[in-house]
C-alpha positions in Angstrom: -179.1 69.6 -167.2 -178.7 66.7 -168.8 -175.3 65.0 -169.7 -175.5 65.8 -173.4 -175.8 69.7 -171.7 -172.8 69.3 -169.4 -170.6 68.0 -171.7 -171.1 70.7 -174.3 -170.1 73.3 -171.8 -166.8 74.5 -171.9 -164.6 74.4 -168.9 -164.8 78.0 -167.9 -169.1 77.3 -168.5 -168.9 74.6 -166.2 -167.4 76.0 -163.6 -170.0 78.7 -163.5 -172.8 76.4 -163.6 -170.6 74.7 -160.4 -170.7 78.0 -158.8 -174.6 78.5 -159.4 -175.4 75.1 -158.2 -176.9 74.0 -161.5 -174.5 71.3 -161.9 -172.5 69.0 -159.2 -168.7 67.9 -159.3 -170.2 64.4 -159.3 -172.2 65.0 -161.7 -169.3 66.7 -164.3 -167.0 63.8 -163.4 -169.7 60.8 -164.1 -170.3 62.8 -167.4 -166.6 62.6 -168.5 -166.3 58.9 -167.1 -169.1 57.7 -169.1 -168.2 59.3 -172.6 -164.9 58.0 -171.8 -165.9 54.3 -171.5 -168.1 54.7 -174.8 -165.4 56.8 -176.6 -161.9 54.9 -175.6 -163.0 51.8 -177.5 -162.7 53.3 -180.5 -160.2 56.6 -179.9 -157.3 55.2 -177.3 -157.1 59.0 -175.9 -156.1 57.8 -172.8 -152.9 55.6 -171.2 -154.6 55.5 -168.0 -158.1 56.4 -166.4 -158.4 57.2 -162.5 -162.1 56.8 -162.1 -161.9 55.9 -158.2 -159.1 59.0 -157.6 -161.5 61.2 -159.4 -164.7 60.9 -157.5 -162.9 60.9 -154.5 -161.5 64.5 -155.2 -164.8 65.5 -156.8 -166.3 65.1 -153.5 -163.6 66.8 -151.7 -163.3 69.9 -153.7 -167.4 70.1 -153.9 -167.2 70.3 -150.1 -164.4 73.3 -150.7 -166.4 75.0 -153.3 -169.5 74.7 -150.8 -167.7 76.3 -147.9 -166.3 79.2 -150.2 -163.0 77.8 -150.2 -162.5 77.7 -153.9 -163.5 80.4 -156.2 -162.1 80.0 -159.2 -163.1 79.4 -162.8 -161.8 76.2 -163.1 -162.6 74.8 -159.5 -164.4 71.3 -159.7 -163.7 71.0 -163.4 -162.6 67.6 -165.0 -159.1 67.8 -166.9 -156.2 65.3 -168.1 -153.0 65.4 -168.2 -150.5 64.2 -170.6 -148.3 61.1 -169.9 -144.8 62.9 -169.6 -146.3 64.8 -166.9 -145.9 63.8 -163.1 -148.3 63.2 -161.3 -147.3 61.4 -157.8 -149.1 58.0 -157.0 -150.0 57.7 -160.6 -148.2 56.0 -163.3 -146.6 57.7 -165.8 -145.1 55.9 -169.1 -144.3 58.5 -171.8 -146.3 56.2 -173.9 -143.1 53.6 -174.0 -142.7 50.5 -172.6 -139.5 51.1 -171.0 -141.4 53.1 -168.8 -143.9 50.9 -168.5 -144.9 51.0 -164.7 -142.9 53.9 -163.5 -145.4 55.6 -160.4 -143.3 59.1 -159.6 -143.1 60.0 -156.0 -143.8 63.5 -156.8 -146.0 66.0 -158.8 -145.1 68.3 -161.6 -145.5 72.3 -160.5 -148.1 72.9 -163.1 -150.4 69.7 -162.2 -150.2 71.0 -158.5 -151.2 74.9 -159.4 -154.1 72.9 -161.2 -155.2 71.1 -157.9 -154.5 73.7 -156.2 -157.3 75.6 -158.0 -159.7 72.7 -157.4 -159.5 70.8 -160.9 -159.9 66.8 -160.9 -157.9 65.2 -162.6 -158.9 62.0 -164.6 -155.8 60.1 -166.1 -153.3 60.7 -167.9 -153.2 61.0 -172.0 -151.8 58.8 -174.9 -148.8 60.3 -177.1 -146.0 59.9 -178.9 -143.5 58.0 -177.1 -141.5 60.4 -175.2 -142.9 63.3 -177.3 -141.3 62.0 -180.8 -143.7 62.0 -183.5 -146.7 64.2 -185.2 -149.2 62.0 -185.2 -149.0 59.5 -181.8 -148.5 56.7 -183.4 -145.6 56.1 -182.2 -146.8 55.4 -178.5 -146.4 51.9 -177.2 -149.7 51.2 -176.2 -150.8 51.9 -179.8 -152.3 54.8 -181.9 -154.7 57.3 -180.9 -157.6 57.9 -183.5 -158.8 61.3 -184.6 -162.6 62.0 -183.2 -163.4 63.7 -186.7 -162.6 60.4 -188.7 -161.2 57.7 -186.9 -159.0 56.8 -189.8 -157.0 60.1 -189.6 -154.5 60.9 -187.3 -155.4 63.4 -184.2 -151.5 64.9 -184.4 -149.1 64.8 -182.1 -147.1 64.4 -179.7 -149.9 65.6 -177.7 -152.6 63.5 -180.0 -154.3 61.8 -176.5 -154.8 65.2 -174.7 -156.1 67.1 -178.0 -158.4 64.3 -178.8 -159.6 64.2 -175.3 -160.6 67.5 -175.0 -162.7 67.3 -179.1 -164.6 64.1 -178.2 -165.5 65.4 -174.6 -163.7 62.6 -172.8 -162.2 65.9 -170.8 -163.3 70.1 -170.7 -159.4 70.6 -171.3 -156.0 68.7 -170.9 -152.4 69.6 -170.5 -150.1 68.8 -173.4 -146.3 69.8 -174.0 -144.7 71.6 -176.9 -141.2 70.8 -178.2 -142.0 71.6 -181.9 -146.1 72.1 -182.2 -146.8 69.6 -180.2 -150.1 70.8 -178.7 -150.7 73.5 -181.8 -150.6 70.8 -184.3 -152.7 68.0 -182.9 -155.2 70.9 -181.6 -155.4 72.3 -185.2 -156.2 68.4 -186.2 -158.3 67.9 -183.5 -160.4 71.4 -184.0 -159.4 72.3 -180.5 -157.7 75.4 -179.0 -154.3 74.9 -178.2 -152.2 77.1 -176.4 -147.6 76.7 -176.0 -147.0 79.7 -174.0 -143.7 81.9 -174.0 -140.8 79.5 -172.6 -140.3 79.5 -169.0 -143.7 80.6 -168.3 -145.0 77.5 -167.0 -142.6 75.5 -164.6 -141.1 72.7 -166.6 -140.7 70.7 -163.0 -142.2 67.4 -163.2 -141.9 67.4 -167.4 -140.0 64.6 -168.7 -137.8 65.9 -170.6 -137.4 65.3 -174.4 -135.9 68.8 -175.7 -134.9 71.3 -172.6 -134.3 74.3 -174.3 -137.5 74.2 -176.3 -140.1 71.8 -174.2 -142.8 74.2 -172.6 -146.2 72.8 -170.9 -149.2 74.7 -171.9 -153.4 74.3 -172.3 -155.6 72.5 -174.8 -159.2 73.4 -174.3 -162.6 74.2 -176.2 -161.8 78.2 -176.7 -160.0 80.4 -176.3 -161.2 81.8 -172.6 -160.9 78.5 -171.9 -156.7 78.4 -172.8 -156.7 82.2 -170.7 -158.2 80.9 -167.8 -155.9 77.5 -167.6 -152.6 80.0 -168.2 -153.9 81.9 -165.4 -153.7 79.2 -162.9 -150.3 77.3 -164.7 -148.5 80.8 -165.0 -145.7 81.1 -162.3 -142.1 81.6 -161.1 -141.0 78.0 -159.7 -137.5 78.0 -158.1 -137.9 74.4 -158.7 -136.9 75.0 -162.6 -134.0 77.2 -163.0 -135.7 78.4 -166.6 -138.8 79.4 -164.9 -139.4 83.6 -165.3 -140.8 85.9 -162.9 -143.8 87.9 -165.0 -145.1 91.0 -164.1 -148.9 90.2 -165.3 -150.3 87.1 -164.9 -153.8 88.2 -165.9 -154.6 87.0 -169.1 -158.3 86.8 -169.2 -158.1 90.5 -169.6 -157.0 90.6 -173.2 -160.1 88.9 -173.9 -162.2 92.5 -175.1 -162.9 91.0 -179.1 -161.6 94.5 -180.2 -158.6 94.2 -182.4 -158.6 97.9 -183.9 -155.0 99.1 -184.4 -153.8 95.7 -183.9 -150.7 95.2 -186.5 -151.2 91.6 -187.8 -148.1 90.2 -190.3 -148.5 87.4 -192.8 -145.5 85.1 -193.9 -145.0 85.1 -197.6 -143.2 82.1 -196.8 -146.0 80.5 -195.2 -148.3 80.8 -198.1 -146.4 79.7 -200.8 -145.2 76.1 -202.1 -146.5 73.0 -200.3 -149.5 74.6 -198.2 -153.0 72.9 -198.9 -155.1 75.6 -200.8 -158.1 75.1 -198.1 -155.9 75.5 -195.2 -154.3 79.2 -197.3 -157.9 80.0 -198.2 -158.9 80.0 -194.4 -155.6 82.1 -193.7 -157.0 84.6 -195.9 -160.9 84.6 -194.9 -159.1 85.2 -191.5 -156.9 87.9 -192.7 -159.8 89.6 -193.8 -161.6 89.3 -190.7 -159.6 91.1 -188.5 -159.1 93.5 -191.6 -162.5 94.2 -191.1 -162.9 95.1 -187.3 -159.6 97.0 -187.6 -156.4 95.3 -187.8 -153.8 96.1 -189.9 -152.9 92.9 -192.2 -149.7 93.0 -194.6 -148.2 90.4 -195.8 -143.7 90.2 -195.2 -141.1 87.9 -195.5 -140.0 86.5 -192.2 -136.5 85.1 -193.8 -134.5 82.3 -192.2 -137.5 80.2 -190.8 -137.0 77.7 -194.2 -133.9 76.6 -191.8 -135.7 75.9 -188.8 -136.6 72.3 -189.5 -133.1 71.2 -189.9 -131.7 73.5 -187.2 -134.9 71.7 -184.8 -134.1 68.3 -185.5 -130.3 68.9 -184.9 -131.0 70.7 -181.8 -134.2 68.2 -180.3 -132.0 65.4 -181.2 -128.8 66.3 -179.6 -130.9 67.1 -176.3 -133.0 64.0 -176.5 -129.8 61.9 -176.5 -128.7 63.6 -173.5 -131.9 63.5 -171.6 -132.5 59.7 -172.3 -129.3 58.8 -171.6 -130.8 58.3 -167.8 -133.5 55.4 -169.0 -130.7 52.7 -169.0 -132.1 49.9 -166.9 -130.2 50.7 -163.3 -132.6 53.2 -161.1 -135.8 52.9 -162.6 -138.0 52.0 -165.5 -137.5 48.6 -167.9 -134.6 46.3 -167.7 -133.8 43.7 -170.1 -134.3 40.1 -168.5 -131.4 38.4 -169.7 -128.3 40.4 -170.3 -124.3 39.7 -170.1 -122.6 42.4 -167.8 -123.4 46.4 -167.1 -122.8 47.4 -170.9 -125.3 44.2 -172.0 -127.9 45.3 -169.6 -127.4 49.3 -170.6 -128.0 48.0 -174.8 -130.6 45.2 -174.4 -132.4 47.3 -171.8 -132.1 50.1 -174.3 -132.6 48.3 -177.4 -135.9 46.5 -176.2 -137.3 49.3 -174.0 -137.3 52.7 -177.0 -139.4 52.5 -179.9 -138.1 53.1 -183.7 -138.6 56.7 -183.4 -136.7 57.1 -180.1 -133.9 55.4 -181.2 -133.7 57.2 -184.5 -133.8 60.4 -182.7 -131.0 59.4 -180.1 -128.5 58.0 -182.6 -129.1 61.5 -184.7 -128.2 63.6 -181.3 -125.6 61.1 -180.6 -124.0 61.5 -184.1 -124.1 65.5 -183.9 -122.8 65.8 -180.8 -119.9 63.5 -181.6 -116.3 64.6 -181.9 -115.8 65.9 -185.6 -119.3 66.7 -186.3 -120.0 69.0 -183.4 -119.1 71.9 -184.9 -120.4 71.2 -187.9 -124.2 70.4 -187.3 -124.7 71.2 -183.6 -122.9 74.6 -183.3 -124.2 75.4 -186.6 -127.7 74.6 -185.6 -127.1 77.0 -182.4 -125.9 79.6 -184.7 -129.5 79.4 -187.1 -131.7 79.7 -184.2 -130.0 82.8 -183.3 -130.6 83.9 -186.5 -134.4 82.6 -186.6 -134.9 84.4 -183.4 -133.6 87.8 -185.0 -136.0 87.6 -187.8 -138.8 87.0 -185.3 -137.1 90.2 -183.3 -137.1 92.4 -186.7 -140.8 90.9 -187.9 -142.1 92.0 -184.0 -140.6 95.8 -184.2 -143.3 96.1 -186.7 -146.4 93.6 -185.9 -148.4 92.3 -183.0 -149.6 88.9 -183.9 -148.2 86.9 -186.6 -151.0 84.9 -188.7 -150.4 82.1 -190.4 -151.6 78.1 -190.8 -151.0 75.9 -187.5 -150.1 72.6 -190.3 -149.8 72.4 -194.0 -152.7 70.0 -194.3 -155.6 68.7 -192.1 -155.1 65.6 -190.9 -153.4 62.9 -192.7 -154.4 58.8 -192.5 -153.3 56.5 -190.0 -150.0 55.2 -191.4 -149.7 57.8 -194.0 -147.0 59.8 -192.0 -145.1 56.9 -190.3 -144.1 55.1 -193.6 -142.7 58.0 -194.5 -140.4 60.2 -191.8 -139.4 63.2 -193.5 -143.2 63.6 -194.5 -143.8 63.2 -190.9 -141.5 65.8 -189.8 -142.1 68.5 -192.5 -146.0 68.3 -191.0 -144.0 70.9 -188.1 -142.7 73.3 -190.5 -144.9 76.4 -189.2 -144.8 75.3 -185.6 -141.2 74.6 -185.0 -139.5 78.1 -185.3 -141.6 79.5 -182.5 -140.4 77.0 -179.8 -136.8 78.1 -181.4 -137.0 81.4 -180.7 -138.9 81.1 -177.2 -141.8 82.9 -178.4 -146.0 82.0 -177.9 -148.2 80.7 -180.0 -152.1 79.8 -180.3 -153.7 77.7 -182.7 -157.6 77.7 -182.9 -160.1 75.9 -185.0 -161.4 77.9 -188.3 -164.0 75.7 -190.3 -163.2 72.5 -192.1 -162.1 71.1 -195.4 -164.2 69.2 -197.8 -163.3 65.9 -196.3 -164.8 67.3 -193.1 -161.7 67.4 -191.1 -160.7 70.7 -188.8 -158.5 73.5 -190.3 -156.0 75.4 -188.0 -155.1 78.6 -187.6 -152.0 80.1 -185.9 -151.2 82.7 -183.9 -147.9 83.7 -183.2 -146.7 86.8 -180.7 -143.6 88.2 -179.5 -142.2 86.7 -176.1 -144.5 87.2 -173.1 -147.1 88.9 -175.5 -149.6 86.2 -174.9 -152.3 88.9 -174.6 -151.9 90.1 -178.2 -152.5 86.4 -179.5 -155.3 85.8 -176.9 -157.1 89.2 -177.9 -156.8 88.2 -181.9 -158.1 84.5 -181.3 -161.1 85.8 -179.1 -161.8 87.6 -182.0 -161.5 85.2 -184.4 -163.1 82.4 -182.7 -166.7 84.1 -183.1 -166.5 82.9 -186.8 -165.5 79.6 -186.2 -165.4 77.9 -182.9 -164.8 74.6 -180.9 -167.9 72.0 -183.0 -168.2 68.6 -181.3 -167.4 65.7 -183.5 -170.0 63.4 -184.5 -168.8 60.3 -183.2 -168.7 62.0 -179.9 -172.2 63.4 -180.2 -173.6 59.8 -181.3 -171.9 58.3 -178.0 -173.8 61.0 -175.6 -177.1 60.3 -177.7 -177.0 56.8 -177.5 -176.6 56.9 -173.6 -179.5 58.9 -173.4 -181.8 56.8 -175.5 -180.9 53.8 -173.2 
């Protein structure tokens, strides 16, 4: 097989070719490393690339596959890890100066599960600093560019992971989703992103932003890949007190293509003011396709979701101010060179180590948790969160799946959102409520707009009902699946011509 053929495969497709001995693990790793070398000067998807480590892993995994020890669908398939998920002895920075040289002494449970399944870790992907942002422009190591058009953002905070998969620098990647940080960049980059039900994948080893909202999830080329990856990642972990033991971990079973009788609801709020017309058309087209396949589609009122953004930013910032208090220059991470006294060291280390967006959220979080404002803001936000969860509970009493857009627009240009913080926050309007309610959400690519930028659809399910959204997503993706961006295709063609 040519390098182009190898890079065109999905993660599950590559795993199958490796088992059938049509491709070796070393060939697969070499293909992505060649692509990374060509694409990285333009995209900046990675913070760290572990080439030597990847090739060493590849040899060991190939032997275990040949010996019949590794038989899973992802054995030998290269994966990229978001840089806020710990891997032992591999630099993990959260794209922040305060952790620029931090090397963990342990591996996250999610990554450990991948390693046991025979995955090849190729490096750590760029992100918004401490996962705070929607564009991957707040990274201390420079912004990531969108492979579809390098003048545009890839979304965030998992922008590096989504750009890497989109540009075939990796077959799949891990991201983290606190308010849409997997689904929104997946939408912007034309890939599939899944945020599972809160507690399904262990958060042990994930550097926390908002502990009650954070969830690790997969980014891949299609729904089949996401289902296969979720089967590997999902597990009960005693090291994570929020980890849930589930009865069923067989997600690939849902991919039948059959949606007859599936009840699909479209919130009227999601199709109102602020939604780009081309994105709206994509949602309505998807609804029509599902109807033609036998699903029952209705529009309904979701109620309290309009309060999701203020509630989210109060809760997430409050949790962030608490979680990030550990980065003070004492035990690990950056320490200011010149300071006077202990408090001076704290102030200077944090002032110099954190970027503007992180400082903004720490200050907001500290404010809403302070005496006199705790009841007025934080407690009220928690009550609003409970009301939003009830709105979804009422909706799922009638519907199996909620269909809507992932983001109100396609990818904005670089520097557009960062100069207008409120505009950046509003980019998460359709994804945030899912995290507040702890629900699973899936973003799938569904065509492009007139500018040639990908449009994403979002499918939301009830708690622990990932199978419903995977089922609907699988039925829809035949119409508009993953397409490799021209920038990535040109890089491969250029190497083949040489």
